[in-house]
mmCIF file of the N, C-alpha and C atoms, coordinates in Angstrom:
data_MODEL
# 
_entry.id   MODEL 
# 
loop_
_atom_site.group_PDB 
_atom_site.id 
_atom_site.type_symbol 
_atom_site.label_atom_id 
_atom_site.label_alt_id 
_atom_site.label_comp_id 
_atom_site.label_asym_id 
_atom_site.label_entity_id 
_atom_site.label_seq_id 
_atom_site.pdbx_PDB_ins_code 
_atom_site.Cartn_x 
_atom_site.Cartn_y 
_atom_site.Cartn_z 
_atom_site.occupancy 
_atom_site.B_iso_or_equiv 
_atom_site.pdbx_formal_charge 
_atom_site.auth_seq_id 
_atom_site.auth_comp_id 
_atom_site.auth_asym_id 
_atom_site.auth_atom_id 
_atom_site.pdbx_PDB_model_num 
ATOM 1   N N  . MET A 1 1  ? 2.888   27.925  -7.766  1.00 0.00 ? 1  MET A N  1 
ATOM 2   C CA . MET A 1 1  ? 3.196   26.673  -7.098  1.00 0.00 ? 1  MET A CA 1 
ATOM 3   C C  . MET A 1 1  ? 4.119   26.970  -5.916  1.00 0.00 ? 1  MET A C  1 
ATOM 4   N N  . THR A 1 2  ? 3.812   26.398  -4.788  1.00 0.00 ? 2  THR A N  1 
ATOM 5   C CA . THR A 1 2  ? 4.620   26.570  -3.584  1.00 0.00 ? 2  THR A CA 1 
ATOM 6   C C  . THR A 1 2  ? 5.869   25.701  -3.686  1.00 0.00 ? 2  THR A C  1 
ATOM 7   N N  . ILE A 1 3  ? 7.009   26.246  -3.287  1.00 0.00 ? 3  ILE A N  1 
ATOM 8   C CA . ILE A 1 3  ? 8.274   25.511  -3.315  1.00 0.00 ? 3  ILE A CA 1 
ATOM 9   C C  . ILE A 1 3  ? 8.808   25.433  -1.893  1.00 0.00 ? 3  ILE A C  1 
ATOM 10  N N  . VAL A 1 4  ? 9.172   24.209  -1.471  1.00 0.00 ? 4  VAL A N  1 
ATOM 11  C CA . VAL A 1 4  ? 9.661   23.963  -0.115  1.00 0.00 ? 4  VAL A CA 1 
ATOM 12  C C  . VAL A 1 4  ? 10.923  23.119  -0.219  1.00 0.00 ? 4  VAL A C  1 
ATOM 13  N N  . SER A 1 5  ? 11.937  23.440  0.562   1.00 0.00 ? 5  SER A N  1 
ATOM 14  C CA . SER A 1 5  ? 13.142  22.608  0.584   1.00 0.00 ? 5  SER A CA 1 
ATOM 15  C C  . SER A 1 5  ? 12.848  21.317  1.347   1.00 0.00 ? 5  SER A C  1 
ATOM 16  N N  . ALA A 1 6  ? 13.624  20.286  1.075   1.00 0.00 ? 6  ALA A N  1 
ATOM 17  C CA . ALA A 1 6  ? 13.433  19.004  1.757   1.00 0.00 ? 6  ALA A CA 1 
ATOM 18  C C  . ALA A 1 6  ? 13.611  19.167  3.263   1.00 0.00 ? 6  ALA A C  1 
ATOM 19  N N  . ARG A 1 7  ? 14.533  20.007  3.655   1.00 0.00 ? 7  ARG A N  1 
ATOM 20  C CA . ARG A 1 7  ? 14.769  20.238  5.085   1.00 0.00 ? 7  ARG A CA 1 
ATOM 21  C C  . ARG A 1 7  ? 13.547  20.887  5.736   1.00 0.00 ? 7  ARG A C  1 
ATOM 22  N N  . ASP A 1 8  ? 12.997  21.946  5.089   1.00 0.00 ? 8  ASP A N  1 
ATOM 23  C CA . ASP A 1 8  ? 11.806  22.605  5.631   1.00 0.00 ? 8  ASP A CA 1 
ATOM 24  C C  . ASP A 1 8  ? 10.611  21.658  5.637   1.00 0.00 ? 8  ASP A C  1 
ATOM 25  N N  . PHE A 1 9  ? 10.511  20.833  4.603   1.00 0.00 ? 9  PHE A N  1 
ATOM 26  C CA . PHE A 1 9  ? 9.422   19.856  4.539   1.00 0.00 ? 9  PHE A CA 1 
ATOM 27  C C  . PHE A 1 9  ? 9.491   18.901  5.729   1.00 0.00 ? 9  PHE A C  1 
ATOM 28  N N  . ASN A 1 10 ? 10.686  18.384  6.012   1.00 0.00 ? 10 ASN A N  1 
ATOM 29  C CA . ASN A 1 10 ? 10.854  17.451  7.127   1.00 0.00 ? 10 ASN A CA 1 
ATOM 30  C C  . ASN A 1 10 ? 10.577  18.104  8.474   1.00 0.00 ? 10 ASN A C  1 
ATOM 31  N N  . GLN A 1 11 ? 10.866  19.389  8.596   1.00 0.00 ? 11 GLN A N  1 
ATOM 32  C CA . GLN A 1 11 ? 10.658  20.078  9.866   1.00 0.00 ? 11 GLN A CA 1 
ATOM 33  C C  . GLN A 1 11 ? 9.207   20.478  10.093  1.00 0.00 ? 11 GLN A C  1 
ATOM 34  N N  . ASP A 1 12 ? 8.440   20.668  9.007   1.00 0.00 ? 12 ASP A N  1 
ATOM 35  C CA . ASP A 1 12 ? 7.049   21.110  9.168   1.00 0.00 ? 12 ASP A CA 1 
ATOM 36  C C  . ASP A 1 12 ? 6.169   20.502  8.073   1.00 0.00 ? 12 ASP A C  1 
ATOM 37  N N  . VAL A 1 13 ? 5.902   19.218  8.199   1.00 0.00 ? 13 VAL A N  1 
ATOM 38  C CA . VAL A 1 13 ? 5.078   18.506  7.221   1.00 0.00 ? 13 VAL A CA 1 
ATOM 39  C C  . VAL A 1 13 ? 3.661   19.073  7.196   1.00 0.00 ? 13 VAL A C  1 
ATOM 40  N N  . SER A 1 14 ? 3.148   19.467  8.338   1.00 0.00 ? 14 SER A N  1 
ATOM 41  C CA . SER A 1 14 ? 1.783   20.003  8.408   1.00 0.00 ? 14 SER A CA 1 
ATOM 42  C C  . SER A 1 14 ? 1.612   21.247  7.541   1.00 0.00 ? 14 SER A C  1 
ATOM 43  N N  . ALA A 1 15 ? 2.613   22.112  7.524   1.00 0.00 ? 15 ALA A N  1 
ATOM 44  C CA . ALA A 1 15 ? 2.529   23.321  6.695   1.00 0.00 ? 15 ALA A CA 1 
ATOM 45  C C  . ALA A 1 15 ? 2.505   22.953  5.218   1.00 0.00 ? 15 ALA A C  1 
ATOM 46  N N  . ALA A 1 16 ? 3.292   21.958  4.833   1.00 0.00 ? 16 ALA A N  1 
ATOM 47  C CA . ALA A 1 16 ? 3.299   21.511  3.436   1.00 0.00 ? 16 ALA A CA 1 
ATOM 48  C C  . ALA A 1 16 ? 1.955   20.898  3.063   1.00 0.00 ? 16 ALA A C  1 
ATOM 49  N N  . LYS A 1 17 ? 1.355   20.155  3.975   1.00 0.00 ? 17 LYS A N  1 
ATOM 50  C CA . LYS A 1 17 ? 0.036   19.565  3.708   1.00 0.00 ? 17 LYS A CA 1 
ATOM 51  C C  . LYS A 1 17 ? -1.028  20.644  3.552   1.00 0.00 ? 17 LYS A C  1 
ATOM 52  N N  . ARG A 1 18 ? -0.971  21.655  4.394   1.00 0.00 ? 18 ARG A N  1 
ATOM 53  C CA . ARG A 1 18 ? -1.932  22.767  4.276   1.00 0.00 ? 18 ARG A CA 1 
ATOM 54  C C  . ARG A 1 18 ? -1.761  23.486  2.942   1.00 0.00 ? 18 ARG A C  1 
ATOM 55  N N  . ALA A 1 19 ? -0.516  23.688  2.528   1.00 0.00 ? 19 ALA A N  1 
ATOM 56  C CA . ALA A 1 19 ? -0.254  24.350  1.246   1.00 0.00 ? 19 ALA A CA 1 
ATOM 57  C C  . ALA A 1 19 ? -0.724  23.481  0.082   1.00 0.00 ? 19 ALA A C  1 
ATOM 58  N N  . ALA A 1 20 ? -0.594  22.152  0.205   1.00 0.00 ? 20 ALA A N  1 
ATOM 59  C CA . ALA A 1 20 ? -1.022  21.237  -0.862  1.00 0.00 ? 20 ALA A CA 1 
ATOM 60  C C  . ALA A 1 20 ? -2.533  21.216  -1.011  1.00 0.00 ? 20 ALA A C  1 
ATOM 61  N N  . ASP A 1 21 ? -3.260  21.605  0.031   1.00 0.00 ? 21 ASP A N  1 
ATOM 62  C CA . ASP A 1 21 ? -4.717  21.717  -0.093  1.00 0.00 ? 21 ASP A CA 1 
ATOM 63  C C  . ASP A 1 21 ? -5.102  22.861  -1.030  1.00 0.00 ? 21 ASP A C  1 
ATOM 64  N N  . ILE A 1 22 ? -4.224  23.837  -1.182  1.00 0.00 ? 22 ILE A N  1 
ATOM 65  C CA . ILE A 1 22 ? -4.494  25.002  -2.026  1.00 0.00 ? 22 ILE A CA 1 
ATOM 66  C C  . ILE A 1 22 ? -3.931  24.805  -3.433  1.00 0.00 ? 22 ILE A C  1 
ATOM 67  N N  . GLU A 1 23 ? -2.673  24.324  -3.518  1.00 0.00 ? 23 GLU A N  1 
ATOM 68  C CA . GLU A 1 23 ? -2.001  24.130  -4.803  1.00 0.00 ? 23 GLU A CA 1 
ATOM 69  C C  . GLU A 1 23 ? -0.901  23.088  -4.635  1.00 0.00 ? 23 GLU A C  1 
ATOM 70  N N  . PRO A 1 24 ? -0.388  22.518  -5.739  1.00 0.00 ? 24 PRO A N  1 
ATOM 71  C CA . PRO A 1 24 ? 0.704   21.548  -5.630  1.00 0.00 ? 24 PRO A CA 1 
ATOM 72  C C  . PRO A 1 24 ? 1.936   22.174  -4.970  1.00 0.00 ? 24 PRO A C  1 
ATOM 73  N N  . VAL A 1 25 ? 2.647   21.368  -4.194  1.00 0.00 ? 25 VAL A N  1 
ATOM 74  C CA . VAL A 1 25 ? 3.847   21.827  -3.490  1.00 0.00 ? 25 VAL A CA 1 
ATOM 75  C C  . VAL A 1 25 ? 5.050   21.082  -4.063  1.00 0.00 ? 25 VAL A C  1 
ATOM 76  N N  . THR A 1 26 ? 6.036   21.833  -4.545  1.00 0.00 ? 26 THR A N  1 
ATOM 77  C CA . THR A 1 26 ? 7.270   21.234  -5.048  1.00 0.00 ? 26 THR A CA 1 
ATOM 78  C C  . THR A 1 26 ? 8.263   21.156  -3.897  1.00 0.00 ? 26 THR A C  1 
ATOM 79  N N  . VAL A 1 27 ? 8.819   19.959  -3.677  1.00 0.00 ? 27 VAL A N  1 
ATOM 80  C CA . VAL A 1 27 ? 9.829   19.760  -2.639  1.00 0.00 ? 27 VAL A CA 1 
ATOM 81  C C  . VAL A 1 27 ? 11.172  19.651  -3.351  1.00 0.00 ? 27 VAL A C  1 
ATOM 82  N N  . THR A 1 28 ? 12.107  20.514  -2.968  1.00 0.00 ? 28 THR A N  1 
ATOM 83  C CA . THR A 1 28 ? 13.412  20.517  -3.618  1.00 0.00 ? 28 THR A CA 1 
ATOM 84  C C  . THR A 1 28 ? 14.431  19.755  -2.781  1.00 0.00 ? 28 THR A C  1 
ATOM 85  N N  . ASP A 1 29 ? 15.400  19.177  -3.467  1.00 0.00 ? 29 ASP A N  1 
ATOM 86  C CA . ASP A 1 29 ? 16.514  18.492  -2.818  1.00 0.00 ? 29 ASP A CA 1 
ATOM 87  C C  . ASP A 1 29 ? 17.789  19.112  -3.375  1.00 0.00 ? 29 ASP A C  1 
ATOM 88  N N  . ARG A 1 30 ? 18.527  19.790  -2.526  1.00 0.00 ? 30 ARG A N  1 
ATOM 89  C CA . ARG A 1 30 ? 19.736  20.525  -2.927  1.00 0.00 ? 30 ARG A CA 1 
ATOM 90  C C  . ARG A 1 30 ? 19.436  21.539  -4.030  1.00 0.00 ? 30 ARG A C  1 
ATOM 91  N N  . GLY A 1 31 ? 18.289  22.216  -3.886  1.00 0.00 ? 31 GLY A N  1 
ATOM 92  C CA . GLY A 1 31 ? 17.927  23.278  -4.805  1.00 0.00 ? 31 GLY A CA 1 
ATOM 93  C C  . GLY A 1 31 ? 17.262  22.838  -6.101  1.00 0.00 ? 31 GLY A C  1 
ATOM 94  N N  . ARG A 1 32 ? 17.130  21.533  -6.310  1.00 0.00 ? 32 ARG A N  1 
ATOM 95  C CA . ARG A 1 32 ? 16.513  21.031  -7.540  1.00 0.00 ? 32 ARG A CA 1 
ATOM 96  C C  . ARG A 1 32 ? 15.175  20.383  -7.219  1.00 0.00 ? 32 ARG A C  1 
ATOM 97  N N  . PRO A 1 33 ? 14.157  20.605  -8.046  1.00 0.00 ? 33 PRO A N  1 
ATOM 98  C CA . PRO A 1 33 ? 12.856  19.973  -7.801  1.00 0.00 ? 33 PRO A CA 1 
ATOM 99  C C  . PRO A 1 33 ? 13.001  18.450  -7.759  1.00 0.00 ? 33 PRO A C  1 
ATOM 100 N N  . ALA A 1 34 ? 12.462  17.832  -6.710  1.00 0.00 ? 34 ALA A N  1 
ATOM 101 C CA . ALA A 1 34 ? 12.593  16.383  -6.544  1.00 0.00 ? 34 ALA A CA 1 
ATOM 102 C C  . ALA A 1 34 ? 11.239  15.694  -6.411  1.00 0.00 ? 34 ALA A C  1 
ATOM 103 N N  . TYR A 1 35 ? 10.282  16.322  -5.765  1.00 0.00 ? 35 TYR A N  1 
ATOM 104 C CA . TYR A 1 35 ? 8.977   15.711  -5.502  1.00 0.00 ? 35 TYR A CA 1 
ATOM 105 C C  . TYR A 1 35 ? 7.883   16.763  -5.616  1.00 0.00 ? 35 TYR A C  1 
ATOM 106 N N  . VAL A 1 36 ? 6.658   16.287  -5.826  1.00 0.00 ? 36 VAL A N  1 
ATOM 107 C CA . VAL A 1 36 ? 5.495   17.170  -5.827  1.00 0.00 ? 36 VAL A CA 1 
ATOM 108 C C  . VAL A 1 36 ? 4.460   16.574  -4.890  1.00 0.00 ? 36 VAL A C  1 
ATOM 109 N N  . LEU A 1 37 ? 3.943   17.378  -3.984  1.00 0.00 ? 37 LEU A N  1 
ATOM 110 C CA . LEU A 1 37 ? 2.916   16.958  -3.037  1.00 0.00 ? 37 LEU A CA 1 
ATOM 111 C C  . LEU A 1 37 ? 1.578   17.506  -3.514  1.00 0.00 ? 37 LEU A C  1 
ATOM 112 N N  . LEU A 1 38 ? 0.609   16.589  -3.723  1.00 0.00 ? 38 LEU A N  1 
ATOM 113 C CA . LEU A 1 38 ? -0.731  16.958  -4.187  1.00 0.00 ? 38 LEU A CA 1 
ATOM 114 C C  . LEU A 1 38 ? -1.765  16.496  -3.186  1.00 0.00 ? 38 LEU A C  1 
ATOM 115 N N  . ASN A 1 39 ? -2.915  17.174  -3.166  1.00 0.00 ? 39 ASN A N  1 
ATOM 116 C CA . ASN A 1 39 ? -4.010  16.613  -2.381  1.00 0.00 ? 39 ASN A CA 1 
ATOM 117 C C  . ASN A 1 39 ? -4.632  15.478  -3.199  1.00 0.00 ? 39 ASN A C  1 
ATOM 118 N N  . ILE A 1 40 ? -5.401  14.626  -2.565  1.00 0.00 ? 40 ILE A N  1 
ATOM 119 C CA . ILE A 1 40 ? -5.896  13.407  -3.202  1.00 0.00 ? 40 ILE A CA 1 
ATOM 120 C C  . ILE A 1 40 ? -6.826  13.698  -4.376  1.00 0.00 ? 40 ILE A C  1 
ATOM 121 N N  . ASP A 1 41 ? -7.601  14.765  -4.302  1.00 0.00 ? 41 ASP A N  1 
ATOM 122 C CA . ASP A 1 41 ? -8.510  15.097  -5.405  1.00 0.00 ? 41 ASP A CA 1 
ATOM 123 C C  . ASP A 1 41 ? -7.737  15.459  -6.670  1.00 0.00 ? 41 ASP A C  1 
ATOM 124 N N  . ASP A 1 42 ? -6.671  16.249  -6.521  1.00 0.00 ? 42 ASP A N  1 
ATOM 125 C CA . ASP A 1 42 ? -5.842  16.591  -7.681  1.00 0.00 ? 42 ASP A CA 1 
ATOM 126 C C  . ASP A 1 42 ? -5.168  15.350  -8.247  1.00 0.00 ? 42 ASP A C  1 
ATOM 127 N N  . TYR A 1 43 ? -4.675  14.472  -7.367  1.00 0.00 ? 43 TYR A N  1 
ATOM 128 C CA . TYR A 1 43 ? -4.025  13.241  -7.814  1.00 0.00 ? 43 TYR A CA 1 
ATOM 129 C C  . TYR A 1 43 ? -4.994  12.369  -8.607  1.00 0.00 ? 43 TYR A C  1 
ATOM 130 N N  . ARG A 1 44 ? -6.194  12.182  -8.088  1.00 0.00 ? 44 ARG A N  1 
ATOM 131 C CA . ARG A 1 44 ? -7.185  11.357  -8.793  1.00 0.00 ? 44 ARG A CA 1 
ATOM 132 C C  . ARG A 1 44 ? -7.565  11.966  -10.131 1.00 0.00 ? 44 ARG A C  1 
ATOM 133 N N  . ARG A 1 45 ? -7.673  13.287  -10.177 1.00 0.00 ? 45 ARG A N  1 
ATOM 134 C CA . ARG A 1 45 ? -8.007  13.952  -11.434 1.00 0.00 ? 45 ARG A CA 1 
ATOM 135 C C  . ARG A 1 45 ? -6.893  13.732  -12.459 1.00 0.00 ? 45 ARG A C  1 
ATOM 136 N N  . LEU A 1 46 ? -5.635  13.838  -12.043 1.00 0.00 ? 46 LEU A N  1 
ATOM 137 C CA . LEU A 1 46 ? -4.506  13.664  -12.957 1.00 0.00 ? 46 LEU A CA 1 
ATOM 138 C C  . LEU A 1 46 ? -4.345  12.226  -13.432 1.00 0.00 ? 46 LEU A C  1 
ATOM 139 N N  . THR A 1 47 ? -4.640  11.263  -12.567 1.00 0.00 ? 47 THR A N  1 
ATOM 140 C CA . THR A 1 47 ? -4.471  9.855   -12.933 1.00 0.00 ? 47 THR A CA 1 
ATOM 141 C C  . THR A 1 47 ? -5.722  9.243   -13.526 1.00 0.00 ? 47 THR A C  1 
ATOM 142 N N  . GLY A 1 48 ? -6.830  9.970   -13.491 1.00 0.00 ? 48 GLY A N  1 
ATOM 143 C CA . GLY A 1 48 ? -8.067  9.446   -14.064 1.00 0.00 ? 48 GLY A CA 1 
ATOM 144 C C  . GLY A 1 48 ? -8.773  8.444   -13.174 1.00 0.00 ? 48 GLY A C  1 
ATOM 145 N N  . GLN A 1 49 ? -8.393  8.371   -11.920 1.00 0.00 ? 49 GLN A N  1 
ATOM 146 C CA . GLN A 1 49 ? -9.041  7.451   -10.989 1.00 0.00 ? 49 GLN A CA 1 
ATOM 147 C C  . GLN A 1 49 ? -10.355 8.039   -10.514 1.00 0.00 ? 49 GLN A C  1 
ATOM 148 N N  . SER A 1 50 ? -11.315 7.150   -10.301 1.00 0.00 ? 50 SER A N  1 
ATOM 149 C CA . SER A 1 50 ? -12.588 7.614   -9.750  1.00 0.00 ? 50 SER A CA 1 
ATOM 150 C C  . SER A 1 50 ? -12.438 7.779   -8.241  1.00 0.00 ? 50 SER A C  1 
ATOM 151 N N  . SER A 1 51 ? -13.394 8.419   -7.643  1.00 0.00 ? 51 SER A N  1 
ATOM 152 C CA . SER A 1 51 ? -13.327 8.648   -6.202  1.00 0.00 ? 51 SER A CA 1 
ATOM 153 C C  . SER A 1 51 ? -14.182 7.650   -5.435  1.00 0.00 ? 51 SER A C  1 
ATOM 154 N N  . GLU A 1 52 ? -14.445 6.470   -6.052  1.00 0.00 ? 52 GLU A N  1 
ATOM 155 C CA . GLU A 1 52 ? -15.247 5.480   -5.345  1.00 0.00 ? 52 GLU A CA 1 
ATOM 156 C C  . GLU A 1 52 ? -14.479 4.953   -4.144  1.00 0.00 ? 52 GLU A C  1 
ATOM 157 N N  . SER A 1 53 ? -15.189 4.462   -3.196  1.00 0.00 ? 53 SER A N  1 
ATOM 158 C CA . SER A 1 53 ? -14.560 4.000   -1.968  1.00 0.00 ? 53 SER A CA 1 
ATOM 159 C C  . SER A 1 53 ? -13.769 2.719   -2.214  1.00 0.00 ? 53 SER A C  1 
ATOM 160 N N  . PHE A 1 54 ? -12.837 2.444   -1.323  1.00 0.00 ? 54 PHE A N  1 
ATOM 161 C CA . PHE A 1 54 ? -12.038 1.229   -1.420  1.00 0.00 ? 54 PHE A CA 1 
ATOM 162 C C  . PHE A 1 54 ? -12.934 0.000   -1.350  1.00 0.00 ? 54 PHE A C  1 
ATOM 163 N N  . LEU A 1 55 ? -13.927 0.029   -0.474  1.00 0.00 ? 55 LEU A N  1 
ATOM 164 C CA . LEU A 1 55 ? -14.846 -1.098  -0.332  1.00 0.00 ? 55 LEU A CA 1 
ATOM 165 C C  . LEU A 1 55 ? -15.604 -1.349  -1.628  1.00 0.00 ? 55 LEU A C  1 
ATOM 166 N N  . ALA A 1 56 ? -16.070 -0.298  -2.277  1.00 0.00 ? 56 ALA A N  1 
ATOM 167 C CA . ALA A 1 56 ? -16.796 -0.450  -3.541  1.00 0.00 ? 56 ALA A CA 1 
ATOM 168 C C  . ALA A 1 56 ? -15.876 -0.979  -4.637  1.00 0.00 ? 56 ALA A C  1 
ATOM 169 N N  . ALA A 1 57 ? -14.634 -0.532  -4.655  1.00 0.00 ? 57 ALA A N  1 
ATOM 170 C CA . ALA A 1 57 ? -13.688 -0.984  -5.672  1.00 0.00 ? 57 ALA A CA 1 
ATOM 171 C C  . ALA A 1 57 ? -13.336 -2.456  -5.495  1.00 0.00 ? 57 ALA A C  1 
ATOM 172 N N  . MET A 1 58 ? -13.312 -2.946  -4.260  1.00 0.00 ? 58 MET A N  1 
ATOM 173 C CA . MET A 1 58 ? -12.918 -4.327  -3.993  1.00 0.00 ? 58 MET A CA 1 
ATOM 174 C C  . MET A 1 58 ? -14.086 -5.303  -3.991  1.00 0.00 ? 58 MET A C  1 
ATOM 175 N N  . SER A 1 59 ? -15.315 -4.824  -4.012  1.00 0.00 ? 59 SER A N  1 
ATOM 176 C CA . SER A 1 59 ? -16.465 -5.725  -3.962  1.00 0.00 ? 59 SER A CA 1 
ATOM 177 C C  . SER A 1 59 ? -16.636 -6.448  -5.296  1.00 0.00 ? 59 SER A C  1 
ATOM 178 N N  . MET A 1 60 ? -17.162 -7.663  -5.222  1.00 0.00 ? 60 MET A N  1 
ATOM 179 C CA . MET A 1 60 ? -17.386 -8.475  -6.416  1.00 0.00 ? 60 MET A CA 1 
ATOM 180 C C  . MET A 1 60 ? -18.818 -8.290  -6.900  1.00 0.00 ? 60 MET A C  1 
ATOM 181 N N  . ASP A 1 61 ? -19.014 -8.487  -8.192  1.00 0.00 ? 61 ASP A N  1 
ATOM 182 C CA . ASP A 1 61 ? -20.362 -8.450  -8.745  1.00 0.00 ? 61 ASP A CA 1 
ATOM 183 C C  . ASP A 1 61 ? -21.172 -9.614  -8.194  1.00 0.00 ? 61 ASP A C  1 
ATOM 184 N N  . ASP A 1 62 ? -22.479 -9.412  -8.059  1.00 0.00 ? 62 ASP A N  1 
ATOM 185 C CA . ASP A 1 62 ? -23.342 -10.449 -7.506  1.00 0.00 ? 62 ASP A CA 1 
ATOM 186 C C  . ASP A 1 62 ? -23.562 -11.611 -8.462  1.00 0.00 ? 62 ASP A C  1 
ATOM 187 N N  . ASP A 1 63 ? -23.351 -11.425 -9.759  1.00 0.00 ? 63 ASP A N  1 
ATOM 188 C CA . ASP A 1 63 ? -23.673 -12.467 -10.718 1.00 0.00 ? 63 ASP A CA 1 
ATOM 189 C C  . ASP A 1 63 ? -22.523 -13.437 -10.985 1.00 0.00 ? 63 ASP A C  1 
ATOM 190 N N  . ILE A 1 64 ? -21.447 -13.362 -10.227 1.00 0.00 ? 64 ILE A N  1 
ATOM 191 C CA . ILE A 1 64 ? -20.330 -14.286 -10.421 1.00 0.00 ? 64 ILE A CA 1 
ATOM 192 C C  . ILE A 1 64 ? -20.614 -15.577 -9.657  1.00 0.00 ? 64 ILE A C  1 
ATOM 193 N N  . ASP A 1 65 ? -20.514 -16.695 -10.366 1.00 0.00 ? 65 ASP A N  1 
ATOM 194 C CA . ASP A 1 65 ? -20.756 -18.005 -9.765  1.00 0.00 ? 65 ASP A CA 1 
ATOM 195 C C  . ASP A 1 65 ? -19.479 -18.824 -9.906  1.00 0.00 ? 65 ASP A C  1 
ATOM 196 N N  . ILE A 1 66 ? -18.919 -19.247 -8.797  1.00 0.00 ? 66 ILE A N  1 
ATOM 197 C CA . ILE A 1 66 ? -17.671 -20.000 -8.813  1.00 0.00 ? 66 ILE A CA 1 
ATOM 198 C C  . ILE A 1 66 ? -17.940 -21.401 -8.291  1.00 0.00 ? 66 ILE A C  1 
ATOM 199 N N  . GLU A 1 67 ? -17.490 -22.398 -9.049  1.00 0.00 ? 67 GLU A N  1 
ATOM 200 C CA . GLU A 1 67 ? -17.591 -23.785 -8.601  1.00 0.00 ? 67 GLU A CA 1 
ATOM 201 C C  . GLU A 1 67 ? -16.183 -24.308 -8.378  1.00 0.00 ? 67 GLU A C  1 
ATOM 202 N N  . PHE A 1 68 ? -15.979 -24.918 -7.236  1.00 0.00 ? 68 PHE A N  1 
ATOM 203 C CA . PHE A 1 68 ? -14.680 -25.470 -6.918  1.00 0.00 ? 68 PHE A CA 1 
ATOM 204 C C  . PHE A 1 68 ? -14.680 -26.963 -7.214  1.00 0.00 ? 68 PHE A C  1 
ATOM 205 N N  . ALA A 1 69 ? -13.564 -27.453 -7.736  1.00 0.00 ? 69 ALA A N  1 
ATOM 206 C CA . ALA A 1 69 ? -13.447 -28.873 -8.058  1.00 0.00 ? 69 ALA A CA 1 
ATOM 207 C C  . ALA A 1 69 ? -13.384 -29.682 -6.770  1.00 0.00 ? 69 ALA A C  1 
ATOM 208 N N  . ARG A 1 70 ? -14.063 -30.819 -6.781  1.00 0.00 ? 70 ARG A N  1 
ATOM 209 C CA . ARG A 1 70 ? -14.057 -31.702 -5.620  1.00 0.00 ? 70 ARG A CA 1 
ATOM 210 C C  . ARG A 1 70 ? -12.720 -32.431 -5.562  1.00 0.00 ? 70 ARG A C  1 
ATOM 211 N N  . PRO A 1 71 ? -12.121 -32.549 -4.378  1.00 0.00 ? 71 PRO A N  1 
ATOM 212 C CA . PRO A 1 71 ? -10.838 -33.259 -4.277  1.00 0.00 ? 71 PRO A CA 1 
ATOM 213 C C  . PRO A 1 71 ? -11.000 -34.721 -4.688  1.00 0.00 ? 71 PRO A C  1 
ATOM 214 N N  . GLU A 1 72 ? -9.986  -35.245 -5.378  1.00 0.00 ? 72 GLU A N  1 
ATOM 215 C CA . GLU A 1 72 ? -10.059 -36.621 -5.858  1.00 0.00 ? 72 GLU A CA 1 
ATOM 216 C C  . GLU A 1 72 ? -9.535  -37.623 -4.836  1.00 0.00 ? 72 GLU A C  1 
ATOM 217 N N  . PHE A 1 73 ? -9.037  -37.185 -3.721  1.00 0.00 ? 73 PHE A N  1 
ATOM 218 C CA . PHE A 1 73 ? -8.557  -38.110 -2.697  1.00 0.00 ? 73 PHE A CA 1 
ATOM 219 C C  . PHE A 1 73 ? -9.513  -38.094 -1.511  1.00 0.00 ? 73 PHE A C  1 
ATOM 220 N N  . ILE A 1 74 ? -9.483  -39.165 -0.743  1.00 0.00 ? 74 ILE A N  1 
ATOM 221 C CA . ILE A 1 74 ? -10.334 -39.262 0.440   1.00 0.00 ? 74 ILE A CA 1 
ATOM 222 C C  . ILE A 1 74 ? -9.428  -39.131 1.662   1.00 0.00 ? 74 ILE A C  1 
ATOM 223 N N  . PRO A 1 75 ? -9.636  -38.111 2.474   1.00 0.00 ? 75 PRO A N  1 
ATOM 224 C CA . PRO A 1 75 ? -8.794  -37.965 3.655   1.00 0.00 ? 75 PRO A CA 1 
ATOM 225 C C  . PRO A 1 75 ? -9.059  -39.094 4.651   1.00 0.00 ? 75 PRO A C  1 
ATOM 226 N N  . ARG A 1 76 ? -8.028  -39.486 5.351   1.00 0.00 ? 76 ARG A N  1 
ATOM 227 C CA . ARG A 1 76 ? -8.207  -40.532 6.362   1.00 0.00 ? 76 ARG A CA 1 
ATOM 228 C C  . ARG A 1 76 ? -7.695  -40.024 7.695   1.00 0.00 ? 76 ARG A C  1 
ATOM 229 N N  . ALA A 1 77 ? -8.098  -40.685 8.739   1.00 0.00 ? 77 ALA A N  1 
ATOM 230 C CA . ALA A 1 77 ? -7.721  -40.277 10.086  1.00 0.00 ? 77 ALA A CA 1 
ATOM 231 C C  . ALA A 1 77 ? -6.222  -40.468 10.295  1.00 0.00 ? 77 ALA A C  1 
ATOM 232 N N  . ALA A 1 78 ? -5.629  -39.572 11.086  1.00 0.00 ? 78 ALA A N  1 
ATOM 233 C CA . ALA A 1 78 ? -4.207  -39.669 11.388  1.00 0.00 ? 78 ALA A CA 1 
ATOM 234 C C  . ALA A 1 78 ? -3.980  -40.777 12.404  1.00 0.00 ? 78 ALA A C  1 
ATOM 235 N N  . GLU A 1 79 ? -2.875  -41.483 12.248  1.00 0.00 ? 79 GLU A N  1 
ATOM 236 C CA . GLU A 1 79 ? -2.517  -42.544 13.198  1.00 0.00 ? 79 GLU A CA 1 
ATOM 237 C C  . GLU A 1 79 ? -1.462  -42.003 14.151  1.00 0.00 ? 79 GLU A C  1 
ATOM 238 N N  . PHE A 1 80 ? -1.712  -42.187 15.463  1.00 0.00 ? 80 PHE A N  1 
ATOM 239 C CA . PHE A 1 80 ? -0.762  -41.721 16.473  1.00 0.00 ? 80 PHE A CA 1 
ATOM 240 C C  . PHE A 1 80 ? -0.166  -42.867 17.209  1.00 0.00 ? 80 PHE A C  1 
# 
């Protein structure tokens, strides 16, 4: 596992991202492990999330039928 100090991480985020493509990157704060940077595939594997697209995840099933209640009041024209 690659270990990077918080200072080095802030100075070169791109290098940490490249390293995270290969293996998890531990970011230390004052010499102690504080964060772990993972690529998205590793994160999804660890959390059990599927890799379906955001659009597919947010789409509704076609068989849902919603009926809205009709308002019980009758709107009238505004008086000026």
